BANUZA-347902 format. One record per atom (N, C-alpha, C): residue in three letters; z, x, y. Coordinates in steps of 0.1 Angstrom, whole numbers, padded with zeros to 4 digits, always signed. Last residue first. Layout:
AlaZXY
...
END
This chain:
Unk-0149+0232-0105
Unk-0161+0240-0101
Unk-0160+0245-0087
Unk-0116+0237-0118
Unk-0126+0229-0110
Unk-0137+0238-0106
Unk-0104+0241-0151
Unk-0108+0247-0139
Unk-0118+0237-0131
Unk-0082+0216-0166
Unk-0092+0227-0166
Unk-0097+0231-0152
Unk-0062+0198-0165
Unk-0075+0193-0168
Unk-0086+0204-0169
Unk-0037+0210-0160
Unk-0038+0199-0169
Unk-0052+0196-0174
Unk-0040+0230-0142
Unk-0031+0233-0153
Unk-0032+0222-0164
Unk-0057+0219-0124
Unk-0063+0229-0133
Unk-0053+0233-0144
Unk-0040+0200-0111
Unk-0052+0196-0118
Unk-0056+0207-0128
Unk-0021+0217-0100
Unk-0017+0208-0110
Unk-0029+0203-0118
Unk-0037+0231-0081
Unk-0030+0238-0092
Unk-0025+0229-0103
Unk-0045+0209-0066
Unk-0055+0217-0074
Unk-0048+0225-0085
Unk-0021+0202-0054
Unk-0028+0192-0063
Unk-0039+0200-0072
Unk-0014+0224-0040
Unk-0005+0220-0051
Unk-0013+0211-0060
Unk-0036+0224-0021
Unk-0033+0236-0030
Unk-0025+0232-0042
Unk-0034+0198-0008
Unk-0044+0201-0017
Unk-0041+0213-0026
Unk-0017+0190+0012
Unk-0013+0188-0001
Unk-0022+0194-0012
Unk-0033+0196+0034
Unk-0020+0203+0033
Unk-0015+0202+0018
Unk-0054+0177+0030
Unk-0057+0192+0030
Unk-0044+0200+0028
Unk-0040+0153+0033
Unk-0046+0157+0020
Unk-0049+0172+0019
Unk-0034+0155+0061
Unk-0023+0155+0051
Unk-0028+0159+0037
Unk-0060+0153+0071
Unk-0052+0165+0073
Unk-0041+0166+0063
Unk-0066+0127+0064
Unk-0074+0138+0059
Unk-0067+0151+0060
Unk-0047+0114+0080
Unk-0046+0113+0065
Unk-0054+0124+0059
Unk-0055+0121+0106
Unk-0041+0124+0101
Unk-0041+0124+0086
Unk-0080+0108+0106
Unk-0079+0123+0108
Unk-0066+0128+0103
Unk-0072+0081+0105
Unk-0080+0087+0093
Unk-0079+0102+0094
Unk-0039+0075+0116
Unk-0053+0077+0119
Unk-0059+0084+0107
Unk-0018+0053+0096
Unk-0021+0066+0103
Unk-0036+0067+0106
Unk-0015+0018+0103
Unk-0020+0029+0094
Unk-0021+0042+0102
Unk-0007+0000+0122
Unk+0001+0000+0110
Unk-0003+0011+0100
Unk-0007+0013+0156
Unk-0013+0009+0144
Unk-0004+0009+0132
Unk+0002+0026+0178
Unk+0000+0012+0179
Unk-0006+0006+0166
Unk+0001+0053+0172
Unk+0014+0047+0174
Unk+0014+0032+0175
Unk-0027+0058+0172
Unk-0019+0058+0160
Unk-0006+0051+0161
Unk-0046+0037+0193
Unk-0038+0049+0191
Unk-0029+0047+0179
Unk-0072+0018+0175
Unk-0062+0019+0185
Unk-0054+0032+0183
Unk-0106+0030+0170
Unk-0093+0026+0165
Unk-0083+0026+0176
Unk-0139+0034+0162
Unk-0130+0029+0172
Unk-0117+0024+0166
Unk-0159+0042+0144
Unk-0147+0051+0146
Unk-0138+0046+0157
Unk-0177+0024+0139
Unk-0180+0033+0149
Unk-0169+0042+0153
Unk-0167+0010+0117
Unk-0167+0004+0130
Unk-0169+0013+0141
Unk-0158+0040+0100
Unk-0160+0025+0099
Unk-0158+0019+0113
Unk-0150+0066+0102
Unk-0162+0062+0109
Unk-0165+0047+0108
Unk-0128+0069+0086
Unk-0126+0070+0100
Unk-0138+0066+0108
Unk-0139+0070+0061
Unk-0132+0058+0065
Unk-0129+0057+0080
Unk-0149+0096+0061
Unk-0158+0085+0061
Unk-0151+0072+0066
Unk-0125+0110+0060
Unk-0134+0112+0071
Unk-0144+0101+0072
Unk-0115+0101+0036
Unk-0108+0096+0048
Unk-0116+0099+0061
Unk-0133+0114+0018
Unk-0132+0099+0019
Unk-0126+0094+0032
Unk-0127+0140+0024
Unk-0140+0135+0028
Unk-0140+0120+0028
Unk-0101+0142+0013
Unk-0103+0144+0027
Unk-0116+0138+0032
Unk-0106+0136-0016
Unk-0098+0127-0007
Unk-0100+0130+0008
Unk-0119+0153-0033
Unk-0127+0143-0026
Unk-0120+0135-0016
Unk-0102+0170-0045
Unk-0108+0175-0033
Unk-0117+0165-0026
Unk-0093+0159-0069
Unk-0085+0156-0057
Unk-0092+0161-0044
Unk-0111+0145-0094
Unk-0111+0156-0085
Unk-0104+0153-0072
Unk-0091+0132-0120
Unk-0101+0130-0111
Unk-0100+0141-0100
Unk-0070+0132-0140
Unk-0081+0142-0141
Unk-0093+0137-0132
Unk-0048+0118-0138
Unk-0059+0111-0145
Unk-0071+0120-0145
Unk-0032+0135-0123
Unk-0028+0132-0136
Unk-0039+0125-0145
Unk-0047+0132-0099
Unk-0047+0145-0106
Unk-0043+0143-0120
Unk-0041+0106-0092
Unk-0055+0110-0093
Unk-0056+0123-0102
Unk-0014+0106-0090
Unk-0020+0098-0100
Unk-0034+0103-0103
Unk-0012+0122-0067
Unk-0006+0126-0080
Unk-0012+0119-0091
Unk-0025+0106-0048
Unk-0030+0119-0051
Unk-0025+0124-0064
Unk-0008+0084-0047
Unk-0021+0082-0053
Unk-0028+0095-0056
Unk+0014+0095-0035
Unk+0016+0090-0048
Unk+0002+0089-0055
Unk+0002+0100-0010
Unk+0007+0111-0018
Unk+0009+0107-0032
Unk-0006+0075-0001
Unk-0016+0085-0002
Unk-0011+0096-0012
Unk+0019+0063+0000
Unk+0010+0058-0010
Unk-0002+0068-0012
Unk+0030+0077+0022
Unk+0036+0078+0009
Unk+0027+0074-0002
Unk+0013+0068+0042
Unk+0014+0082+0039
Unk+0020+0084+0025
Unk+0020+0040+0042
Unk+0006+0045+0039
Unk+0006+0060+0035
Unk+0047+0041+0048
Unk+0043+0036+0035
Unk+0029+0041+0032
Unk+0045+0050+0075
Unk+0052+0058+0065
Unk+0048+0054+0051
Unk+0033+0028+0086
Unk+0026+0041+0086
Unk+0032+0050+0075
Unk+0054+0009+0084
Unk+0041+0007+0076
Unk+0033+0020+0075
Unk+0072+0020+0102
Unk+0076+0018+0088
Unk+0063+0017+0079
Unk+0058+0016+0125
Unk+0061+0030+0121
Unk+0065+0030+0106
Unk+0057-0012+0125
Unk+0044-0004+0124
Unk+0047+0010+0120
Unk+0084-0018+0128
Unk+0077-0022+0116
Unk+0064-0015+0114
Unk+0089-0007+0154
Unk+0096-0002+0142
Unk+0089-0005+0129
Unk+0073-0024+0169
Unk+0070-0009+0169
Unk+0077-0003+0157
Unk+0085-0048+0165
Unk+0071-0046+0160
Unk+0068-0031+0159
Unk+0110-0043+0177
Unk+0109-0047+0163
Unk+0095-0044+0157
Unk+0102-0039+0203
Unk+0109-0028+0196
Unk+0108-0031+0181
Unk+0090-0064+0209
Unk+0082-0052+0209
Unk+0088-0040+0202
Unk+0113-0080+0207
Unk+0101-0083+0198
Unk+0092-0070+0198
Unk+0129-0070+0227
Unk+0134-0070+0213
Unk+0122-0071+0204
Unk+0113-0076+0249
Unk+0116-0062+0246
Unk+0121-0061+0232
Unk+0113-0104+0247
Unk+0100-0097+0246
Unk+0103-0082+0243
Unk+0140-0109+0252
Unk+0134-0113+0239
Unk+0121-0106+0237
Unk+0143-0099+0278
Unk+0151-0093+0267
Unk+0144-0096+0254
Unk+0125-0117+0291
Unk+0123-0102+0292
Unk+0130-0095+0280
Unk+0138-0141+0287
Unk+0124-0139+0281
Unk+0121-0124+0281
Unk+0161-0138+0301
Unk+0162-0139+0287
Unk+0148-0137+0280
Unk+0152-0136+0327
Unk+0158-0125+0321
Unk+0158-0126+0306
Unk+0143-0163+0329
Unk+0133-0152+0331
Unk+0139-0139+0325
Unk+0167-0178+0325
Unk+0156-0179+0316
Unk+0146-0167+0317
Unk+0199-0161+0327
Unk+0187-0166+0335
Unk+0175-0167+0326
Unk+0220-0170+0299
Unk+0213-0160+0308
Unk+0202-0167+0315
Unk+0231-0185+0280
Unk+0236-0187+0294
Unk+0229-0178+0304
Unk+0219-0177+0256
Unk+0218-0191+0260
Unk+0222-0193+0275
Unk+0218-0153+0243
Unk+0211-0154+0256
Unk+0211-0168+0262
Unk+0229-0150+0218
Unk+0237-0145+0230
Unk+0230-0147+0243
Unk+0209-0158+0201
Unk+0221-0166+0202
Unk+0229-0163+0214
Unk+0192-0136+0202
Unk+0188-0148+0209
Unk+0200-0158+0211
Unk+0204-0118+0185
Unk+0204-0115+0199
Unk+0201-0128+0207
Unk+0199-0131+0161
Unk+0212-0129+0165
Unk+0214-0126+0180
Unk+0171-0132+0160
Unk+0178-0144+0161
Unk+0192-0142+0166
Unk+0166-0104+0157
Unk+0161-0111+0169
Unk+0168-0124+0171
Unk+0177-0100+0132
Unk+0182-0094+0144
Unk+0178-0100+0157
Unk+0160-0116+0116
Unk+0174-0120+0117
Unk+0181-0113+0129
Unk+0136-0102+0119
Unk+0137-0116+0124
Unk+0152-0120+0126
Unk+0143-0078+0107
Unk+0140-0078+0121
Unk+0141-0092+0127
Unk+0147-0087+0081
Unk+0158-0082+0088
Unk+0156-0082+0103
Unk+0121-0095+0075
Unk+0131-0105+0075
Unk+0143-0100+0083
Unk+0108-0070+0075
Unk+0104-0081+0084
Unk+0115-0092+0086
Unk+0122-0058+0054
Unk+0124-0053+0067
Unk+0119-0063+0078
Unk+0112-0074+0032
Unk+0126-0073+0035
Unk+0129-0068+0049
Unk+0084-0069+0034
Unk+0089-0083+0035
Unk+0104-0082+0039
Unk+0084-0041+0029
Unk+0079-0047+0041
Unk+0084-0061+0044
Unk+0095-0041+0003
Unk+0102-0035+0014
Unk+0097-0039+0027
Unk+0075-0054-0012
Unk+0088-0060-0011
Unk+0096-0054+0000
Unk+0053-0036-0008
Unk+0052-0050-0003
Unk+0066-0056-0002
Unk+0063-0012-0019
Unk+0061-0013-0005
Unk+0060-0027+0000
Unk+0069-0002-0045
Unk+0075-0015-0040
Unk+0073-0017-0025
Unk+0057+0020-0055
Unk+0068+0023-0046
Unk+0074+0010-0040
Unk+0036+0008-0070
Unk+0047+0016-0077
Unk+0059+0018-0068
Unk+0021-0003-0049
Unk+0028-0012-0059
Unk+0039-0005-0066
Unk+0011+0020-0036
Unk+0019+0009-0029
Unk+0027+0001-0038
Unk-0004+0032-0057
Unk+0008+0038-0052
Unk+0017+0029-0044
Unk-0026+0015-0059
Unk-0016+0015-0070
Unk-0003+0021-0065
Unk-0039+0025-0036
Unk-0034+0011-0036
Unk-0024+0009-0047
Unk-0044+0052-0043
Unk-0036+0048-0031
Unk-0030+0034-0032
Unk-0060+0048-0065
Unk-0048+0055-0067
Unk-0038+0052-0055
Unk-0083+0036-0053
Unk-0075+0029-0063
Unk-0061+0035-0065
Unk-0092+0058-0037
Unk-0088+0045-0031
Unk-0079+0037-0041
Unk-0097+0078-0056
Unk-0087+0080-0045
Unk-0082+0067-0040
Unk-0116+0065-0072
Unk-0103+0067-0078
Unk-0093+0071-0067
Unk-0137+0067-0054
Unk-0132+0054-0057
Unk-0118+0055-0064
Unk-0140+0095-0055
Unk-0136+0089-0042
Unk-0131+0075-0045
Unk-0150+0098-0082
Unk-0137+0104-0077
Unk-0132+0098-0065
Unk-0173+0089-0093
Unk-0163+0079-0090
Unk-0150+0085-0085
Unk-0206+0089-0093
Unk-0195+0098-0090
Unk-0184+0090-0085
Unk-0220+0065-0098
Unk-0223+0077-0106
Unk-0212+0088-0105
Unk-0217+0044-0081
Unk-0207+0046-0092
Unk-0210+0057-0101
Unk-0239+0043-0065
Unk-0226+0046-0059
Unk-0215+0048-0069
Unk-0261+0036-0079
Unk-0259+0050-0076
Unk-0245+0053-0071
Unk-0261+0009-0078
Unk-0254+0015-0089
Unk-0253+0030-0088
Unk-0254+0003-0042
Unk-0263+0003-0054
Unk-0255+0009-0066
Unk-0252-0007-0010
Unk-0244-0006-0022
Unk-0254-0008-0034
Unk-0259+0014+0018
Unk-0262+0003+0009
Unk-0255+0005-0004
Unk-0255+0038+0032
Unk-0255+0025+0039
Unk-0259+0013+0031
Unk-0251+0059+0017
Unk-0264+0058+0022
Unk-0266+0044+0029
Unk-0229+0070+0001
Unk-0228+0069+0015
Unk-0242+0068+0022
Unk-0224+0072-0026
Unk-0234+0082-0020
Unk-0236+0080-0005
Unk-0191+0060-0026
Unk-0203+0065-0034
Unk-0211+0075-0026
Unk-0173+0051-0009
Unk-0168+0059-0020
Unk-0179+0065-0028
Unk-0190+0036+0006
Unk-0181+0046+0013
Unk-0176+0056+0002
Unk-0201+0019-0012
Unk-0210+0028-0006
Unk-0201+0039+0001
Unk-0178+0004-0020
Unk-0184+0013-0029
Unk-0194+0023-0023
Unk-0167-0015-0003
Unk-0162-0001-0002
Unk-0169+0009-0011
Unk-0180-0039-0009
Unk-0183-0033+0003
Unk-0177-0018+0005
Unk-0168-0049-0032
Unk-0180-0041-0034
Unk-0184-0034-0021
Unk-0133-0046-0035
Unk-0144-0053-0028
Unk-0157-0044-0028
Unk-0111-0048-0060
Unk-0119-0039-0053
Unk-0131-0047-0048
Unk-0077-0056-0068
Unk-0090-0061-0064
Unk-0098-0050-0057
Unk-0050-0058-0090
Unk-0059-0050-0082
Unk-0072-0057-0080
Unk-0017-0061-0097
Unk-0029-0070-0096
Unk-0039-0064-0085
Unk+0008-0052-0102
Unk-0003-0045-0108
Unk-0016-0052-0107
Unk+0031-0061-0091
Unk+0028-0066-0104
Unk+0016-0059-0110
Unk+0020-0065-0058
Unk+0031-0062-0067
Unk+0028-0068-0081
Unk-0016-0057-0055
Unk-0004-0066-0052
Unk+0007-0062-0062
Unk-0038-0036-0042
Unk-0030-0038-0054
Unk-0017-0045-0050
Unk-0071-0036-0028
Unk-0056-0038-0027
Unk-0051-0038-0041
Unk-0098-0029-0005
Unk-0092-0029-0019
Unk-0077-0031-0017
Unk-0129-0030+0013
Unk-0115-0033+0011
Unk-0111-0031-0003
Unk-0153-0037+0033
Unk-0148-0024+0027
Unk-0133-0025+0024
Unk-0171-0066+0028
Unk-0159-0061+0034
Unk-0155-0048+0026
Unk-0192-0078+0015
Unk-0195-0067+0024
Unk-0183-0060+0030
Unk-0185-0086-0019
Unk-0183-0088-0005
Unk-0187-0076+0003
Unk-0175-0095-0049
Unk-0187-0093-0042
Unk-0185-0096-0028
Unk-0147-0079-0064
Unk-0151-0091-0055
Unk-0164-0087-0048
Unk-0133-0072-0095
Unk-0143-0068-0085
Unk-0147-0080-0077
Unk-0100-0066-0109
Unk-0112-0074-0106
Unk-0120-0069-0095
Unk-0076-0058-0131
Unk-0086-0052-0122
Unk-0098-0061-0121
Unk-0042-0058-0139
Unk-0054-0066-0139
Unk-0063-0060-0128
Unk-0012-0053-0155
Unk-0023-0047-0148
Unk-0036-0055-0150
Unk+0016-0064-0152
Unk+0005-0070-0158
Unk-0008-0065-0152
Unk+0042-0039-0156
Unk+0032-0046-0147
Unk+0021-0052-0156
Unk+0057-0023-0173
Unk+0060-0038-0171
Unk+0048-0045-0165
Unk+0050+0003-0170
Unk+0048-0003-0184
Unk+0050-0019-0183
Unk+0056+0007-0143
Unk+0042+0009-0148
Unk+0040+0002-0162
Unk+0082+0007-0135
Unk+0075-0006-0135
Unk+0061-0005-0142
Unk+0116+0019-0137
Unk+0102+0021-0139
Unk+0094+0008-0140
Unk+0141+0021-0114
Unk+0136+0012-0124
Unk+0121+0014-0126
Unk+0158+0052-0111
Unk+0150+0041-0106
Unk+0146+0033-0117
Unk+0168+0084-0106
Unk+0173+0071-0111
Unk+0166+0060-0104
Unk+0157+0115-0118
Unk+0156+0105-0108
Unk+0161+0092-0114
Unk+0155+0134-0138
Unk+0168+0130-0133
Unk+0168+0120-0122
Unk+0133+0140-0151
Unk+0137+0150-0141
Unk+0150+0146-0135
Unk+0128+0118-0165
Unk+0132+0129-0173
Unk+0138+0140-0163
Unk+0118+0102-0144
Unk+0130+0098-0151
Unk+0136+0110-0158
Unk+0094+0116-0139
Unk+0104+0115-0129
Unk+0118+0111-0135
Unk+0081+0111-0164
Unk+0084+0125-0160
Unk+0095+0125-0149
Unk+0077+0084-0163
Unk+0085+0090-0173
Unk+0089+0104-0170
Unk+0061+0081-0140
Unk+0074+0076-0140
Unk+0083+0082-0151
Unk+0038+0095-0151
Unk+0045+0100-0139
Unk+0059+0094-0138
Unk+0030+0079-0173
Unk+0034+0092-0175
Unk+0042+0098-0163
Unk+0023+0055-0158
Unk+0034+0055-0169
Unk+0039+0069-0171
Unk+0002+0065-0143
Unk+0014+0060-0136
Unk+0026+0059-0146
Unk-0017+0072-0162
Unk-0011+0083-0153
Unk+0002+0078-0147
Unk-0023+0047-0171
Unk-0017+0056-0180
Unk-0010+0068-0172
Unk-0035+0037-0147
Unk-0023+0030-0153
Unk-0016+0040-0162
Unk-0057+0054-0144
Unk-0046+0055-0134
Unk-0033+0048-0140
Unk-0072+0046-0166
Unk-0067+0060-0165
Unk-0056+0061-0155
Unk-0076+0019-0159
Unk-0069+0023-0171
Unk-0064+0037-0171
Unk-0091+0022-0135
Unk-0078+0015-0135
Unk-0070+0019-0148
Unk-0115+0033-0145
Unk-0106+0041-0136
Unk-0092+0035-0136
Unk-0123+0011-0161
Unk-0120+0024-0167
Unk-0112+0033-0158
Unk-0126-0009-0142
Unk-0115-0010-0152
Unk-0113+0003-0159
Unk-0147+0001-0127
Unk-0135-0001-0120
Unk-0123-0002-0131
Unk-0167+0001-0148
Unk-0163+0013-0141
Unk-0149+0012-0134
Unk-0169-0026-0153
Unk-0164-0017-0164
Unk-0159-0004-0158
Unk-0180-0036-0129
Unk-0167-0041-0134
Unk-0161-0031-0144
Unk-0204-0022-0129
Unk-0195-0020-0118
Unk-0181-0024-0123
Unk-0216-0032-0152
Unk-0214-0017-0150
Unk-0204-0014-0140
Unk-0218-0059-0146
Unk-0210-0054-0157
Unk-0206-0040-0156
Unk-0237-0059-0126
Unk-0223-0063-0123
Unk-0213-0058-0134
Unk-0259-0052-0141
Unk-0254-0043-0130
Unk-0240-0046-0127
Unk-0261-0074-0159
Unk-0259-0060-0164
Unk-0254-0051-0153
Unk-0242-0102-0146
Unk-0254-0095-0151
Unk-0251-0081-0155
Unk-0223-0127-0147
Unk-0220-0112-0150
Unk-0233-0106-0156
Unk-0207-0155-0131
Unk-0219-0148-0137
Unk-0215-0133-0139
Unk-0183-0166-0125
Unk-0194-0175-0127
Unk-0206-0168-0133
Unk-0152-0157-0140
Unk-0163-0153-0131
Unk-0175-0162-0135
Unk-0130-0160-0156
Unk-0134-0171-0148
Unk-0146-0169-0139
Unk-0122-0126-0155
Unk-0118-0139-0160
Unk-0122-0150-0151
Unk-0151-0108-0142
Unk-0137-0110-0146
Unk-0134-0123-0152
Unk-0177-0108-0131
Unk-0175-0104-0145
Unk-0160-0106-0150
Unk-0168-0110-0098
Unk-0179-0107-0108
Unk-0173-0102-0121
Unk-0162-0135-0075
Unk-0156-0126-0085
Unk-0166-0123-0096
Unk-0177-0152-0060
Unk-0177-0138-0056
Unk-0170-0129-0066
Unk-0171-0178-0068
Unk-0183-0171-0074
Unk-0185-0157-0070
Unk-0139-0175-0057
Unk-0148-0183-0066
Unk-0159-0175-0072
Unk-0121-0169-0037
Unk-0133-0161-0038
Unk-0143-0168-0047
Unk-0100-0187-0043
Unk-0107-0187-0030
Unk-0121-0180-0030
Unk-0092-0178-0068
Unk-0098-0191-0067
Unk-0106-0192-0054
Unk-0083-0152-0062
Unk-0094-0154-0071
Unk-0101-0167-0070
Unk-0061-0159-0045
Unk-0072-0152-0040
Unk-0085-0153-0048
Unk-0044-0172-0064
Unk-0049-0180-0052
Unk-0062-0173-0046
Unk-0039-0151-0080
Unk-0045-0163-0086
Unk-0052-0171-0074
Unk-0025-0135-0062
Unk-0037-0130-0068
Unk-0045-0142-0074
Unk-0002-0149-0055
Unk-0012-0146-0045
Unk-0025-0142-0051
Unk+0010-0150-0080
Unk+0007-0162-0074
Unk-0004-0160-0063
Unk+0015-0122-0085
Unk+0007-0130-0094
Unk+0002-0143-0087
Unk+0032-0116-0063
Unk+0019-0110-0064
Unk+0010-0117-0073
Unk+0054-0132-0070
Unk+0047-0135-0057
Unk+0033-0128-0058
Unk+0061-0118-0093
Unk+0058-0133-0094
Unk+0050-0137-0081
Unk+0067-0093-0083
Unk+0056-0095-0092
Unk+0052-0109-0093
Unk+0090-0099-0067
Unk+0078-0094-0061
Unk+0066-0096-0070
Unk+0108-0107-0088
Unk+0104-0116-0077
Unk+0091-0112-0071
Unk+0109-0083-0103
Unk+0104-0095-0109
Unk+0100-0105-0098
Unk+0120-0065-0084
Unk+0107-0062-0090
Unk+0101-0075-0095
Unk+0136-0083-0057
Unk+0136-0076-0070
Unk+0122-0074-0074
Unk+0143-0077-0023
Unk+0134-0085-0033
Unk+0133-0077-0046
Unk+0155-0062-0004
Unk+0162-0074-0009
Unk+0155-0082-0020
Unk+0159-0030+0006
Unk+0150-0039-0001
Unk+0159-0050-0007
Unk+0160+0001+0023
Unk+0164-0013+0023
Unk+0154-0021+0016
Unk+0165+0033+0006
Unk+0157+0023+0015
Unk+0161+0009+0013
Unk+0173+0067+0004
Unk+0177+0053+0002
Unk+0170+0044+0011
Unk+0149+0092-0007
Unk+0156+0085+0003
Unk+0161+0071-0002
Unk+0131+0104-0023
Unk+0145+0108-0025
Unk+0154+0100-0015
Unk+0105+0098-0024
Unk+0109+0104-0012
Unk+0123+0109-0014
Unk+0101+0087-0049
Unk+0090+0095-0044
Unk+0094+0102-0031
Unk+0123+0071-0056
Unk+0121+0084-0063
Unk+0110+0093-0057
Unk+0144+0056-0034
Unk+0130+0058-0036
Unk+0128+0071-0043
Unk+0172+0037-0042
Unk+0167+0051-0040
Unk+0152+0050-0043
Unk+0182+0009-0021
Unk+0178+0015-0034
Unk+0171+0028-0032
Unk+0205-0013-0006
Unk+0198+0000-0006
Unk+0194+0003-0020
Unk+0221-0034+0005
Unk+0208-0037-0002
Unk+0199-0024-0001
Unk+0242-0029+0021
Unk+0245-0034+0007
Unk+0232-0037-0001
Unk+0232-0022+0046
Unk+0238-0011+0037
Unk+0241-0016+0023
Unk+0223-0047+0055
Unk+0214-0036+0053
Unk+0220-0026+0044
Unk+0247-0062+0056
Unk+0236-0067+0048
Unk+0226-0056+0045
Unk+0261-0047+0075
Unk+0266-0048+0061
Unk+0255-0052+0052
Unk+0244-0051+0097
Unk+0246-0037+0092
Unk+0251-0038+0078
Unk+0245-0079+0100
Unk+0233-0073+0097
Unk+0234-0058+0091
Unk+0272-0081+0107
Unk+0267-0088+0095
Unk+0254-0081+0091
Unk+0272-0068+0132
Unk+0280-0063+0121
Unk+0275-0068+0107
Unk+0255-0085+0146
Unk+0251-0071+0144
Unk+0259-0065+0132
Unk+0271-0108+0146
Unk+0258-0108+0140
Unk+0253-0095+0137
Unk+0293-0100+0161
Unk+0295-0104+0147
Unk+0282-0104+0139
Unk+0280-0095+0185
Unk+0287-0084+0178
Unk+0289-0087+0163
Unk+0272-0121+0191
Unk+0262-0110+0190
Unk+0268-0099+0182
Unk+0296-0134+0194
Unk+0286-0139+0184
Unk+0276-0128+0181
Unk+0307-0121+0215
Unk+0314-0120+0202
Unk+0304-0124+0191
Unk+0290-0129+0236
Unk+0290-0115+0232
Unk+0297-0113+0218
Unk+0298-0156+0237
Unk+0284-0152+0233
Unk+0283-0138+0228
Unk+0324-0153+0245
Unk+0321-0160+0232
Unk+0307-0156+0227
Unk+0323-0142+0270
Unk+0328-0134+0259
Unk+0325-0140+0246
Unk+0292-0148+0288
Unk+0305-0152+0284
Unk+0309-0144+0271
Unk+0276-0125+0309
Unk+0275-0132+0296
Unk+0289-0135+0291
END
């Protein structure tokens, strides 16, 4: 490889290192410095735009929220239930951030700033999300999994809402920890690294160059998947704290993830090939965290049955 090409690669790598080190922020939930190039305001604007687009695409599937085509009594109960859980978790998030600031953590709180919005989407898809900015959607397909688990969605599924609160707390945890912005930032960094290496392959044998690029792509993808799994675990832990602060029963979390592991017949790729930890891993994590969660719950909310 000519020296000029090698020099370009070295300069590119140095530039990436400087770029990486100059865009660090402290994560109060882990205490670690993490790479992020997207501000809270930027991420929230992107979240709002994506949310509006999603609601438009869903159209009549949006029940009872702003612009919804219909809202019968059953739908209203589901919508109100989701919003009641959301309000309790929102207040818990504000309190949690204030407690972390009082404890000496340095970060920009967001729970008071976010434009918290909760909508329900009529769909068989078992899904939920919270976009940057506090934009939450719950798909009715998840209600049986969080409810009485009888393979159909009915109002009986919202009689006990602790498992639904586990799901919503997890999704809100992603937004509080700025996971979306950090994923976009790291994806951009990986793309820049791949481009920098690609500049140095111009005089290499084409077959060898393809092998190098494929190896780089696989390494970058593997790193991003590991990063995503870390985010999922962190959101689980943040969500558990929100759950407890909002006085929902934390003991429901392991059972929820046991059920989630059965979706699709329990068929999953190996954990190292996935963006999410295995459901068994997540359930085990919750069991490990549970003694502290129960202690916190009972000190705040009273004894658990």
